[in-house]
SETORMI-706887 format. One record per residue: residue number from 1; residue in one letter; x, y, z of N, C-alpha, C in turn. Coordinates in Angstrom, 2 decimals, decimal comma. Example, Ala and Ser with C-alpha at 12.3 -4.5 7.8 and 13.67 -1.06 7.14 Angstrom:
BEGIN
   i aa     n_X     n_Y     n_Z    ca_X    ca_Y    ca_Z     c_X     c_Y     c_Z
   1  A   13,19   -5,69    7,80   12,30   -4,50    7,80   13,20   -3,30    7,80
   2  S   12,85   -2,25    7,08   13,67   -1,06    7,14   12,90    0,03    7,87
END
This chain:
BEGIN
   i aa     n_X     n_Y     n_Z    ca_X    ca_Y    ca_Z     c_X     c_Y     c_Z
   1  M    0,84   -1,19    0,00    0,00    0,00    0,00    0,87    1,24    0,00
   2  T    0,62    2,19   -0,88    1,48    3,37   -1,05    0,72    4,65   -0,69
   3  L    1,51    5,74   -0,60    0,90    7,04   -0,34   -0,03    7,43   -1,50
   4  R    0,33    7,00   -2,70   -0,53    7,30   -3,85   -1,92    6,69   -3,65
   5  H   -1,97    5,48   -3,13   -3,26    4,85   -2,86   -4,06    5,68   -1,86
   6  L   -3,38    6,15   -0,82   -4,06    6,94    0,21   -4,59    8,26   -0,36
   7  L   -3,77    8,92   -1,18   -4,19   10,19   -1,78   -5,41    9,99   -2,68
   8  I   -5,40    8,90   -3,44   -6,54    8,61   -4,32   -7,78    8,32   -3,49
   9  F   -7,61    7,52   -2,44   -8,74    7,18   -1,58   -9,37    8,45   -0,97
  10  I   -8,52    9,35   -0,48   -9,02   10,59    0,15   -9,85   11,39   -0,85
  11  Q   -9,36   11,53   -2,06  -10,09   12,30   -3,07  -11,43   11,64   -3,42
  12  V  -11,42   10,32   -3,57  -12,66    9,62   -3,89  -13,65    9,75   -2,74
  13  Y  -13,16    9,61   -1,51  -14,03    9,69   -0,33  -14,63   11,09   -0,20
  14  E  -13,80   12,11   -0,33  -14,27   13,49   -0,13  -15,22   13,93   -1,24
  15  N  -15,00   13,46   -2,44  -15,86   13,85   -3,56  -16,99   12,87   -3,81
  16  Q  -16,88   11,68   -3,19  -17,84   10,60   -3,40  -18,10   10,39   -4,90
  17  S  -16,99   10,45   -5,63  -17,07   10,29   -7,09  -15,70    9,94   -7,64
  18  I  -15,62    8,87   -8,39  -14,37    8,49   -9,04  -14,04    9,47  -10,16
  19  T  -15,08    9,92  -10,86  -14,88   10,87  -11,96  -14,29   12,19  -11,46
  20  K  -14,86   12,73  -10,38  -14,36   14,00   -9,84  -12,96   13,85   -9,29
  21  A  -12,69   12,71   -8,64  -11,35   12,47   -8,10  -10,33   12,42   -9,24
  22  A  -10,70   11,76  -10,33   -9,80   11,67  -11,49   -9,51   13,05  -12,07
  23  Q  -10,56   13,89  -12,14  -10,38   15,24  -12,68   -9,47   16,08  -11,79
  24  K   -9,65   15,99  -10,49   -8,87   16,80   -9,57   -7,41   16,36   -9,52
  25  M   -7,19   15,05   -9,67   -5,82   14,53   -9,57   -5,14   14,40  -10,94
  26  H   -5,91   14,70  -12,00   -5,38   14,58  -13,37   -4,85   13,17  -13,63
  27  I   -5,65   12,20  -13,21   -5,33   10,79  -13,39   -6,50   10,16  -14,16
  28  A   -6,19    9,22  -15,03   -7,25    8,56  -15,79   -8,22    7,83  -14,85
  29  Q   -9,47    7,90  -15,18  -10,51    7,31  -14,33  -10,29    5,81  -14,07
  30  P   -9,90    5,01  -15,09   -9,64    3,59  -14,82   -8,54    3,37  -13,79
  31  S   -7,54    4,25  -13,75   -6,45    4,13  -12,78   -6,97    4,38  -11,36
  32  I   -7,91    5,33  -11,23   -8,53    5,60   -9,92   -9,31    4,38   -9,45
  33  S  -10,11    3,83  -10,35  -10,92    2,66  -10,01  -10,04    1,48   -9,62
  34  L   -8,93    1,30  -10,37   -8,03    0,19  -10,08   -7,39    0,35   -8,70
  35  A   -7,00    1,58   -8,36   -6,36    1,81   -7,06   -7,31    1,48   -5,92
  36  I   -8,58    1,90   -6,05   -9,58    1,60   -5,02   -9,79    0,09   -4,91
  37  K   -9,85   -0,57   -6,06  -10,04   -2,03   -6,06   -8,85   -2,73   -5,40
  38  E   -7,64   -2,25   -5,67   -6,44   -2,82   -5,06   -6,48   -2,68   -3,54
  39  M   -6,94   -1,53   -3,07   -7,03   -1,31   -1,63   -8,07   -2,22   -0,99
  40  E   -9,20   -2,36   -1,65  -10,25   -3,22   -1,12   -9,79   -4,68   -1,07
  41  N   -9,06   -5,11   -2,09   -8,54   -6,47   -2,10   -7,46   -6,66   -1,03
  42  Y   -6,63   -5,64   -0,87   -5,53   -5,71    0,10   -6,06   -5,86    1,53
  43  Y   -7,09   -5,06    1,86   -7,64   -5,08    3,21   -8,83   -6,04    3,36
  44  S   -9,23   -6,67    2,27  -10,38   -7,59    2,30  -11,62   -6,92    2,89
  45  V  -11,88   -5,71    2,43  -13,04   -4,96    2,91  -13,55   -4,09    1,76
  46  Q  -14,82   -3,80    1,77  -15,39   -2,94    0,73  -15,50   -1,52    1,28
  47  F  -14,86   -0,58    0,59  -14,87    0,82    1,02  -16,05    1,60    0,44
  48  F  -16,54    1,19   -0,72  -17,60    1,94   -1,37  -18,65    0,98   -1,93
  49  D  -19,92    1,34   -1,70  -21,02    0,62   -2,33  -21,29    1,28   -3,68
  50  R  -21,45    0,51   -4,72  -21,73    1,03   -6,06  -23,18    0,78   -6,41
  51  M  -23,93    1,86   -6,58  -25,35    1,75   -6,92  -25,75    2,85   -7,88
  52  N  -26,40    2,46   -8,98  -26,90    3,43   -9,96  -25,83    4,41  -10,42
  53  R  -24,64    3,87  -10,71  -23,51    4,67  -11,19  -23,02    5,69  -10,16
  54  K  -23,37    5,48   -8,92  -22,89    6,34   -7,83  -22,19    5,47   -6,80
  55  I  -21,30    6,09   -6,02  -20,62    5,35   -4,97  -20,95    5,98   -3,62
  56  F  -21,04    5,12   -2,60  -21,40    5,56   -1,26  -20,41    4,96   -0,27
  57  P  -19,72    5,80    0,53  -18,73    5,28    1,48  -19,38    4,36    2,53
  58  T  -18,70    3,27    2,84  -19,15    2,36    3,89  -18,60    2,83    5,24
  59  I  -19,01    2,16    6,29  -18,49    2,48    7,63  -16,97    2,27    7,67
  60  A  -16,50    1,22    7,00  -15,06    0,95    6,94  -14,32    2,10    6,27
  61  A  -14,94    2,69    5,25  -14,30    3,82    4,54  -14,15    5,02    5,46
  62  K  -15,16    5,28    6,27  -15,09    6,42    7,20  -13,93    6,25    8,18
  63  Q  -13,78    5,05    8,71  -12,70    4,78    9,65  -11,34    4,89    8,96
  64  F  -11,24    4,33    7,76   -9,98    4,36    7,02   -9,62    5,79    6,63
  65  Y  -10,62    6,60    6,31  -10,39    8,00    5,91   -9,68    8,78    7,02
  66  E  -10,10    8,55    8,27   -9,49    9,26    9,39   -8,01    8,93    9,51
  67  Y   -7,67    7,65    9,31   -6,26    7,27    9,34   -5,51    7,88    8,15
  68  A   -6,12    7,84    6,98   -5,46    8,27    5,76   -5,06    9,75    5,81
  69  V   -5,99   10,61    6,27   -5,69   12,04    6,28   -4,55   12,36    7,25
  70  H   -4,46   11,60    8,33   -3,38   11,86    9,29   -2,04   11,33    8,80
  71  I   -2,06   10,21    8,11   -0,82    9,70    7,54   -0,28   10,66    6,50
  72  I   -1,14   11,16    5,65   -0,72   12,12    4,61   -0,24   13,41    5,25
  73  S   -0,91   13,84    6,31   -0,51   15,07    6,99    0,88   14,94    7,60
  74  L    1,14   13,81    8,25    2,44   13,59    8,86    3,53   13,53    7,79
  75  F    3,24   12,90    6,68    4,21   12,82    5,60    4,51   14,21    5,05
  76  S    3,46   15,03    4,94    3,63   16,39    4,42    4,52   17,21    5,35
  77  E    4,32   17,05    6,66    5,17   17,77    7,62    6,62   17,33    7,48
  78  M    6,83   16,03    7,30    8,18   15,52    7,14    8,83   16,10    5,89
  79  E    8,07   16,18    4,81    8,60   16,70    3,56    9,02   18,16    3,68
  80  K    8,22   18,93    4,37    8,53   20,36    4,52    9,72   20,58    5,44
  81  G    9,92   19,61    6,32   11,01   19,77    7,28   10,52   20,48    8,52
  82  I   11,01   20,04    9,69   10,53   20,61   10,94   11,65   21,29   11,72
  83  K   12,76   21,55   11,04   13,91   22,14   11,73   13,56   23,44   12,43
  84  N   12,87   24,33   11,73   12,50   25,62   12,33   10,99   25,78   12,43
  85  W   10,29   24,63   12,49    8,83   24,69   12,44    8,25   25,46   13,62
  86  E    8,81   25,23   14,83    8,26   25,91   16,01    8,36   27,43   15,90
  87  E    9,46   27,90   15,26    9,66   29,36   15,20    9,00   29,99   13,98
  88  E    8,94   29,26   12,88    8,50   29,89   11,64    7,39   29,13   10,93
  89  G    6,81   28,13   11,57    5,76   27,34   10,95    4,38   27,91   11,17
  90  M    3,39   27,01   11,18    2,00   27,45   11,33    1,27   26,51   12,29
  91  I    0,37   27,06   13,07   -0,50   26,27   13,92   -1,93   26,71   13,65
  92  R   -2,84   25,73   13,53   -4,24   26,01   13,22   -5,07   25,70   14,47
  93  I   -5,66   26,74   15,04   -6,39   26,60   16,31   -7,87   26,88   16,09
  94  G   -8,70   25,95   16,47  -10,13   26,15   16,43  -10,68   26,52   17,80
  95  S  -11,86   27,10   17,81  -12,47   27,51   19,07  -13,97   27,60   18,92
  96  S  -14,68   27,26   19,98  -16,13   27,47   19,99  -16,40   28,97   20,09
  97  M  -17,65   29,35   19,89  -18,02   30,78   19,88  -17,66   31,46   21,20
  98  T  -18,05   30,83   22,30  -17,82   31,42   23,62  -16,33   31,63   23,87
  99  I  -15,56   30,58   23,69  -14,13   30,65   23,95  -13,45   31,58   22,94
 100  G  -13,98   31,61   21,72  -13,42   32,47   20,69  -13,51   33,94   21,03
 101  H  -14,55   34,30   21,77  -14,73   35,71   22,14  -13,89   36,10   23,36
 102  Y  -13,77   35,20   24,33  -13,23   35,60   25,63  -11,91   34,94   26,02
 103  V  -11,53   33,87   25,37  -10,32   33,15   25,78   -9,28   33,11   24,66
 104  L   -9,70   32,72   23,47   -8,77   32,51   22,36   -7,86   33,71   22,08
 105  P   -8,37   34,96   22,04   -7,47   36,09   21,74   -6,33   36,21   22,73
 106  H   -6,60   35,94   24,02   -5,55   36,05   25,04   -4,54   34,92   24,91
 107  V   -5,03   33,71   24,64   -4,15   32,55   24,47   -3,24   32,75   23,26
 108  V   -3,80   33,21   22,16   -3,01   33,44   20,94   -1,98   34,54   21,17
 109  Q   -2,36   35,57   21,90   -1,43   36,66   22,20   -0,23   36,15   22,99
 110  L   -0,47   35,28   23,97    0,62   34,71   24,77    1,49   33,78   23,92
 111  L    0,86   33,01   23,03    1,61   32,12   22,16    2,47   32,91   21,18
 112  K    1,92   33,99   20,67    2,63   34,84   19,72    3,83   35,53   20,40
 113  K    3,67   35,81   21,67    4,75   36,46   22,42    5,96   35,52   22,51
 114  K    5,69   34,23   22,66    6,78   33,25   22,78    7,35   32,88   21,43
 115  Y    6,47   32,87   20,39    6,90   32,51   19,04    6,53   33,65   18,08
 116  P    7,32   34,72   18,05    6,97   35,92   17,25    6,76   35,66   15,77
 117  N    7,48   34,69   15,19    7,39   34,44   13,75    6,40   33,35   13,38
 118  L    5,73   32,81   14,39    4,78   31,73   14,15    3,52   32,26   13,46
 119  K    3,08   31,56   12,42    1,81   31,91   11,77    0,69   31,16   12,47
 120  I   -0,33   31,88   12,87   -1,45   31,28   13,60   -2,74   31,53   12,84
 121  K   -3,44   30,45   12,50   -4,75   30,56   11,85   -5,81   30,15   12,85
 122  M   -6,86   30,98   12,97   -7,92   30,72   13,95   -9,24   30,44   13,24
 123  F   -9,99   29,50   13,78  -11,28   29,10   13,21  -12,30   29,06   14,35
 124  V  -13,34   29,86   14,26  -14,36   29,91   15,31  -15,66   29,32   14,77
 125  Y  -16,04   28,15   15,30  -17,25   27,45   14,90  -17,89   26,81   16,13
 126  N  -19,05   26,17   15,92  -19,63   25,44   17,03  -18,88   24,12   17,24
 127  S  -19,16   23,46   18,36  -18,38   22,28   18,76  -18,48   21,14   17,76
 128  E  -19,65   20,94   17,17  -19,82   19,85   16,21  -18,92   20,03   14,99
 129  T  -18,84   21,26   14,51  -18,00   21,56   13,34  -16,53   21,38   13,69
 130  L  -16,13   21,82   14,88  -14,74   21,70   15,30  -14,31   20,24   15,41
 131  E  -15,20   19,41   15,93  -14,91   17,98   16,02  -14,64   17,40   14,63
 132  K  -15,45   17,79   13,67  -15,28   17,31   12,29  -13,94   17,79   11,71
 133  L  -13,58   19,04   11,98  -12,33   19,59   11,46  -11,11   18,90   12,07
 134  I  -11,21   18,53   13,33  -10,12   17,79   13,99   -9,96   16,42   13,34
 135  I  -11,08   15,73   13,14  -11,03   14,40   12,55  -10,46   14,44   11,14
 136  E  -10,80   15,48   10,39  -10,33   15,62    9,01   -8,96   16,28    8,92
 137  N   -8,36   16,57   10,09   -7,04   17,18   10,17   -6,96   18,54    9,46
 138  K   -8,05   19,29    9,51   -8,06   20,62    8,92   -7,71   21,69    9,94
 139  I   -7,68   21,32   11,21   -7,13   22,15   12,28   -6,30   21,25   13,19
 140  D   -5,35   21,85   13,92   -4,47   21,07   14,79   -5,06   20,84   16,16
 141  F   -5,60   21,89   16,75   -6,18   21,82   18,09   -7,44   22,68   18,12
 142  A   -8,29   22,42   19,11   -9,47   23,26   19,29   -9,78   23,38   20,77
 143  L  -10,39   24,49   21,12  -10,84   24,74   22,49  -12,37   24,71   22,47
 144  V  -12,96   23,76   23,19  -14,40   23,57   23,12  -15,03   23,56   24,51
 145  E  -16,36   23,73   24,53  -17,09   23,86   25,78  -17,75   22,57   26,25
 146  T  -17,50   21,49   25,55  -18,23   20,27   25,87  -17,30   19,07   25,85
 147  H  -17,73   17,98   26,47  -16,97   16,73   26,44  -17,49   15,91   25,26
 148  L  -16,62   15,61   24,31  -17,03   14,91   23,09  -16,98   13,39   23,28
 149  Q  -17,90   12,71   22,65  -17,94   11,25   22,70  -17,30   10,69   21,43
 150  N  -15,99   10,80   21,35  -15,27   10,34   20,17  -13,95    9,73   20,61
 151  E  -13,79    8,44   20,39  -12,61    7,72   20,85  -11,34    8,13   20,13
 152  N  -11,45    8,84   19,01  -10,29    9,28   18,25   -9,77   10,65   18,68
 153  I  -10,45   11,26   19,65  -10,08   12,61   20,08   -9,62   12,60   21,54
 154  I   -8,45   13,21   21,78   -7,94   13,41   23,13   -8,49   14,72   23,66
 155  Q   -8,92   14,73   24,94   -9,52   15,92   25,53   -8,83   16,25   26,86
 156  I   -8,37   17,49   26,98   -7,68   17,94   28,19   -8,47   19,11   28,79
 157  P   -9,06   18,95   29,99   -9,77   20,08   30,61   -8,79   21,18   31,01
 158  F   -9,14   22,43   30,74   -8,22   23,51   31,09   -8,90   24,69   31,78
 159  M  -10,23   24,70   31,86  -10,92   25,85   32,44  -12,34   25,46   32,84
 160  S  -12,88   26,12   33,86  -14,23   25,82   34,32  -15,14   27,03   34,23
 161  D  -16,41   26,77   34,06  -17,43   27,82   33,95  -18,76   27,20   34,37
 162  Y  -19,82   27,96   34,37  -21,14   27,40   34,64  -22,19   28,13   33,82
 163  L  -23,34   27,51   33,66  -24,43   28,12   32,92  -25,19   29,09   33,82
 164  S  -25,47   30,25   33,29  -26,17   31,30   34,04  -27,48   31,65   33,32
 165  T  -28,56   31,69   34,06  -29,86   32,07   33,48  -30,12   33,53   33,80
 166  I  -30,43   34,31   32,76  -30,59   35,76   32,94  -31,97   36,22   32,49
 167  V  -32,43   37,31   33,14  -33,72   37,93   32,82  -33,54   39,44   32,83
 168  C  -34,54   40,17   32,37  -34,47   41,63   32,41  -34,66   42,12   33,85
 169  L  -34,41   43,39   34,07  -34,33   43,93   35,44  -35,64   43,89   36,21
 170  N  -36,78   43,87   35,54  -38,08   43,85   36,24  -38,89   42,60   35,92
 171  H  -38,21   41,52   35,62  -38,90   40,30   35,20  -39,68   39,66   36,36
 172  P  -40,87   39,13   36,13  -41,68   38,50   37,19  -40,97   37,37   37,92
 173  L  -40,07   36,66   37,25  -39,38   35,54   37,91  -38,45   35,99   39,03
 174  L  -38,07   37,29   39,02  -37,21   37,81   40,09  -37,92   37,81   41,44
 175  F  -39,25   37,79   41,40  -40,03   37,88   42,63  -40,60   36,52   43,06
 176  K  -40,13   35,47   42,42  -40,60   34,13   42,75  -39,49   33,35   43,43
 177  N  -39,81   32,71   44,55  -38,82   31,94   45,29  -38,77   30,49   44,80
 178  D  -37,64   29,87   45,01  -37,44   28,45   44,69  -37,88   28,14   43,25
 179  L  -37,20   28,76   42,31  -37,55   28,58   40,91  -37,28   27,16   40,43
 180  Q  -38,22   26,64   39,65  -38,08   25,32   39,04  -38,04   25,47   37,52
 181  L  -37,60   24,43   36,87  -37,48   24,46   35,41  -38,84   24,75   34,77
 182  A  -39,91   24,20   35,35  -41,25   24,39   34,80  -41,68   25,85   34,80
 183  D  -41,12   26,65   35,74  -41,50   28,06   35,83  -41,04   28,85   34,60
 184  L  -40,06   28,34   33,88  -39,52   29,06   32,72  -40,34   28,85   31,46
 185  L  -41,19   27,84   31,47  -41,92   27,48   30,26  -42,96   28,52   29,86
 186  D  -43,31   29,40   30,78  -44,31   30,43   30,47  -43,72   31,65   29,78
 187  Y  -42,42   31,65   29,55  -41,77   32,83   28,98  -40,95   32,45   27,74
 188  P  -40,85   33,37   26,78  -40,02   33,09   25,60  -38,58   32,80   26,00
 189  F  -38,02   31,74   25,43  -36,66   31,33   25,78  -35,75   31,61   24,58
 190  L  -34,69   32,35   24,81  -33,76   32,76   23,75  -32,49   31,93   23,85
 191  M  -32,06   31,34   22,74  -31,00   30,34   22,82  -29,97   30,51   21,71
 192  R  -28,78   29,97   21,97  -27,73   29,92   20,95  -28,15   28,99   19,82
 193  E  -27,40   29,01   18,72  -27,78   28,27   17,52  -27,67   26,76   17,73
 194  Q  -28,43   26,01   16,94  -28,34   24,55   16,97  -26,93   24,11   16,59
 195  G  -26,46   23,09   17,29  -25,09   22,61   17,06  -24,11   23,13   18,09
 196  S  -24,47   24,24   18,76  -23,60   24,77   19,81  -23,75   23,89   21,05
 197  S  -22,72   23,86   21,87  -22,76   23,02   23,07  -23,83   23,49   24,05
 198  V  -24,05   24,81   24,11  -25,06   25,35   25,03  -26,45   24,91   24,59
 199  Y  -26,72   25,01   23,30  -28,03   24,57   22,78  -28,26   23,11   23,11
 200  N  -27,27   22,27   22,82  -27,42   20,83   23,03  -27,64   20,52   24,51
 201  L  -26,89   21,19   25,39  -27,00   20,92   26,82  -28,34   21,38   27,38
 202  V  -28,73   22,62   27,09  -29,98   23,15   27,63  -31,18   22,37   27,09
 203  N  -31,16   22,09   25,81  -32,26   21,34   25,23  -32,37   19,95   25,86
 204  S  -31,22   19,30   26,11  -31,24   17,97   26,72  -31,77   18,01   28,14
 205  I  -31,54   19,11   28,85  -32,06   19,24   30,23  -33,58   19,29   30,21
 206  F  -34,14   20,08   29,32  -35,61   20,14   29,21  -36,17   18,78   28,81
 207  V  -35,54   18,14   27,85  -36,02   16,84   27,39  -35,96   15,81   28,51
 208  S  -34,87   15,82   29,29  -34,71   14,84   30,37  -35,76   15,01   31,46
 209  H  -36,30   16,23   31,57  -37,38   16,48   32,54  -38,76   16,38   31,89
 210  Q  -38,75   15,86   30,65  -39,98   15,61   29,90  -40,76   16,89   29,61
 211  Y  -40,01   17,95   29,34  -40,62   19,21   28,94  -40,31   19,46   27,46
 212  S  -41,31   19,88   26,74  -41,11   20,24   25,34  -40,98   21,76   25,25
 213  I  -39,90   22,22   24,65  -39,68   23,66   24,56  -39,33   24,05   23,13
 214  E  -39,94   25,13   22,67  -39,62   25,68   21,36  -38,97   27,04   21,59
 215  F  -37,71   27,16   21,24  -36,98   28,40   21,51  -37,52   29,53   20,64
 216  A  -37,75   30,68   21,28  -38,29   31,84   20,58  -37,24   32,53   19,72
 217  M  -35,97   32,24   20,01  -34,88   32,84   19,24  -33,69   31,89   19,26
 218  E  -33,05   31,72   18,12  -31,80   30,97   18,02  -30,81   31,85   17,28
 219  S  -29,66   32,09   17,92  -28,70   33,02   17,32  -27,28   32,62   17,69
 220  S  -26,36   32,83   16,75  -24,94   32,63   17,03  -24,34   33,86   17,70
 221  S  -25,13   34,93   17,79  -24,66   36,17   18,39  -25,10   36,25   19,85
 222  T  -24,16   36,09   20,74  -24,49   36,21   22,17  -24,96   37,63   22,50
 223  Q  -24,34   38,62   21,88  -24,72   40,01   22,14  -26,18   40,25   21,78
 224  A  -26,63   39,66   20,67  -28,03   39,82   20,26  -28,97   39,20   21,28
 225  I  -28,57   38,05   21,83  -29,40   37,39   22,84  -29,47   38,21   24,11
 226  V  -28,32   38,68   24,58  -28,28   39,47   25,82  -29,07   40,76   25,66
 227  R  -28,93   41,41   24,52  -29,68   42,65   24,28  -31,18   42,39   24,26
 228  S  -31,57   41,25   23,71  -32,99   40,90   23,67  -33,53   40,62   25,06
 229  V  -32,73   39,95   25,89  -33,13   39,73   27,29  -33,25   41,06   28,01
 230  E  -32,29   41,92   27,79  -32,28   43,25   28,40  -33,54   44,03   28,03
 231  A  -34,03   43,83   26,80  -35,22   44,54   26,32  -36,51   43,87   26,77
 232  G  -36,39   42,78   27,52  -37,58   42,11   28,03  -38,26   41,19   27,03
 233  L  -37,52   40,76   26,01  -38,11   39,91   24,97  -38,07   38,43   25,33
 234  G  -37,43   38,08   26,42  -37,37   36,69   26,82  -36,29   36,46   27,85
 235  I  -36,06   35,20   28,20  -35,02   34,82   29,14  -34,02   33,93   28,41
 236  S  -32,85   33,72   29,01  -31,84   32,91   28,34  -30,92   32,25   29,35
 237  T  -30,33   31,14   28,94  -29,28   30,47   29,71  -28,04   30,41   28,85
 238  L  -26,95   30,99   29,36  -25,70   31,11   28,61  -24,51   30,88   29,54
 239  P  -23,33   30,62   28,99  -22,14   30,53   29,84  -21,93   31,83   30,61
 240  F  -21,55   31,70   31,88  -21,42   32,89   32,73  -20,44   33,90   32,16
 241  M  -19,34   33,42   31,55  -18,35   34,37   31,04  -18,94   35,28   29,97
 242  L  -20,02   34,83   29,30  -20,64   35,65   28,26  -21,59   36,70   28,81
 243  V  -22,10   36,46   30,01  -23,09   37,39   30,57  -22,55   38,14   31,78
 244  K  -21,33   37,84   32,18  -20,71   38,45   33,36  -20,74   39,97   33,29
 245  D  -20,32   40,54   32,18  -20,28   42,00   32,05  -21,68   42,61   32,13
 246  A  -22,65   41,99   31,47  -24,02   42,51   31,48  -24,61   42,48   32,88
 247  I  -24,28   41,45   33,65  -24,77   41,35   35,04  -24,11   42,43   35,90
 248  E  -22,79   42,57   35,77  -22,06   43,55   36,57  -22,46   44,98   36,21
 249  E  -22,83   45,21   34,95  -23,27   46,54   34,51  -24,75   46,77   34,80
 250  K  -25,40   45,77   35,42  -26,80   45,84   35,82  -27,73   46,08   34,63
 251  R  -27,39   45,44   33,52  -28,28   45,48   32,36  -29,25   44,31   32,38
 252  V  -28,84   43,22   33,02  -29,69   42,05   33,22  -29,44   41,52   34,64
 253  K  -30,29   40,60   35,07  -30,09   39,98   36,38  -30,05   38,46   36,24
 254  E  -29,30   37,85   37,13  -29,15   36,40   37,14  -30,15   35,79   38,11
 255  I  -30,80   34,71   37,67  -31,71   33,98   38,55  -31,16   32,56   38,74
 256  F  -31,50   31,94   39,84  -30,99   30,60   40,12  -32,07   29,56   39,85
 257  V  -31,79   28,70   38,90  -32,65   27,56   38,59  -31,76   26,32   38,71
 258  S  -31,99   25,53   39,73  -31,06   24,45   40,06  -30,78   23,52   38,87
 259  E  -31,82   23,19   38,09  -31,64   22,26   36,97  -30,71   22,83   35,88
 260  L  -30,65   24,16   35,78  -29,84   24,79   34,74  -28,50   25,31   35,25
 261  N  -28,27   25,23   36,54  -27,02   25,73   37,11  -25,94   24,65   36,96
 262  I  -25,52   24,43   35,72  -24,62   23,34   35,39  -23,17   23,84   35,31
 263  K  -22,29   23,15   36,03  -20,86   23,46   35,94  -20,29   22,71   34,74
 264  R  -19,37   23,36   34,04  -18,79   22,76   32,84  -17,28   22,95   32,81
 265  S  -16,61   22,02   32,17  -15,18   22,14   31,94  -14,95   22,39   30,45
 266  Y  -14,08   23,34   30,14  -13,68   23,58   28,77  -12,47   22,71   28,47
 267  H  -12,37   22,22   27,22  -11,34   21,26   26,87  -10,50   21,70   25,68
 268  I   -9,22   21,32   25,73   -8,36   21,34   24,55   -8,56   19,99   23,88
 269  I   -8,84   19,97   22,60   -9,01   18,69   21,91   -8,05   18,59   20,73
 270  Y   -7,63   17,35   20,45   -6,80   17,07   19,28   -6,92   15,59   18,94
 271  H   -6,54   15,24   17,73   -6,63   13,85   17,29   -5,60   13,00   18,02
 272  K   -5,98   11,78   18,38   -5,10   10,91   19,15   -3,81   10,57   18,40
 273  N   -3,82   10,68   17,08   -2,62   10,39   16,29   -1,78   11,63   15,99
 274  K   -2,16   12,75   16,57   -1,45   14,00   16,30   -0,05   13,97   16,90
 275  Y    0,93   14,36   16,11    2,30   14,49   16,62    2,38   15,76   17,46
 276  L    2,85   15,64   18,70    2,92   16,78   19,62    4,35   17,29   19,69
 277  S    4,58   18,45   19,10    5,89   19,08   19,13    6,03   19,88   20,41
 278  S    7,20   20,49   20,61    7,40   21,34   21,77    6,47   22,55   21,72
 279  L    6,16   23,01   20,50    5,20   24,10   20,33    3,82   23,69   20,86
 280  S    3,41   22,47   20,53    2,11   21,98   20,99    2,04   21,97   22,51
 281  K    3,12   21,49   23,13    3,14   21,40   24,58    3,14   22,78   25,22
 282  D    3,81   23,74   24,58    3,78   25,12   25,08    2,37   25,69   24,97
 283  F    1,69   25,36   23,88    0,30   25,80   23,70   -0,59   25,25   24,81
 284  F   -0,44   23,98   25,13   -1,21   23,37   26,22   -0,94   24,09   27,54
 285  E    0,33   24,35   27,80    0,71   24,99   29,06    0,12   26,39   29,17
 286  I    0,13   27,12   28,07   -0,46   28,47   28,07   -1,95   28,41   28,38
 287  C   -2,65   27,45   27,75   -4,09   27,29   28,00   -4,38   26,93   29,45
 288  L   -3,61   25,99   29,99   -3,81   25,55   31,37   -3,54   26,67   32,36
 289  D   -2,48   27,43   32,13   -2,17   28,56   33,02   -3,24   29,63   32,96
 290  Y   -3,72   29,91   31,74   -4,79   30,90   31,59   -6,06   30,44   32,31
 291  G   -6,38   29,16   32,17   -7,56   28,61   32,80   -7,52   28,72   34,31
 292  K   -6,35   28,46   34,90   -6,21   28,55   36,36   -6,43   29,99   36,85
 293  Q   -6,00   30,94   36,05   -6,08   32,35   36,45   -7,45   32,97   36,19
 294  H   -8,29   32,29   35,42   -9,58   32,88   35,03  -10,74   31,90   35,25
 295  E  -10,70   31,21   36,39  -11,82   30,33   36,72  -13,06   31,15   37,04
 296  F  -14,23   30,66   36,62  -15,47   31,38   36,90  -16,32   30,65   37,94
 297  L  -15,76   29,62   38,58  -16,51   28,87   39,59  -16,21   29,40   40,98
END
């Protein structure tokens, strides 16, 4: 099995088309088909189902793809040479929305201070997208707000926070004692976008208590949500670090709902097959030190 086989497999998998893979690689279509057949014979497994002149990746193909992209990535790093990689190379860091606003800029600033010539690319997406980018080796590391259920990803906790439920300054819930989750159902609930860790967690809490909730607002903009709460358009549950300033500036107030008062750990994530250079370890140390100094619990 050669690197050429892996490169062909990756193109076929990503395009789900032998024709498109052939066009992109400037290789004759029969040669692409032969390479895939050779791989299937070599591993005694079928990577693609062929139906109606289309191909569909099997479960085995998905697993093999994850290995293939990392093998090619490691080979590419070797080819470029790593002699001065720590000082003059590139690191690709992903981050969830929350961490991207309040943590990532400070971490990158500290990393840049230690490695002035290092090129740093940042990607801010929700946790589901970041997990996919890690698996596909399109980013090196990511900082996320949730614990992922993926055996191919290493997760290192580096910071703690909790979910805070906020209302406007004269909201009726401020005058009610011993608030329960059911008390919130009478008011419009404003939430982060689907796919975000906060959306998934809050929605699962309502579902686990057998409550059906339809969010009145879904937005990737935390500022838009906080402003809407401030205007009395609804209530929201968000990471405390996102609403801390609004609470301290007395634009909104925090209420205590035991079911939603969830403590969370933020994690550094990376693929289990990732080569960890001294730069990587310095990045981990910077994140851990920052987390210790900025705990919100």
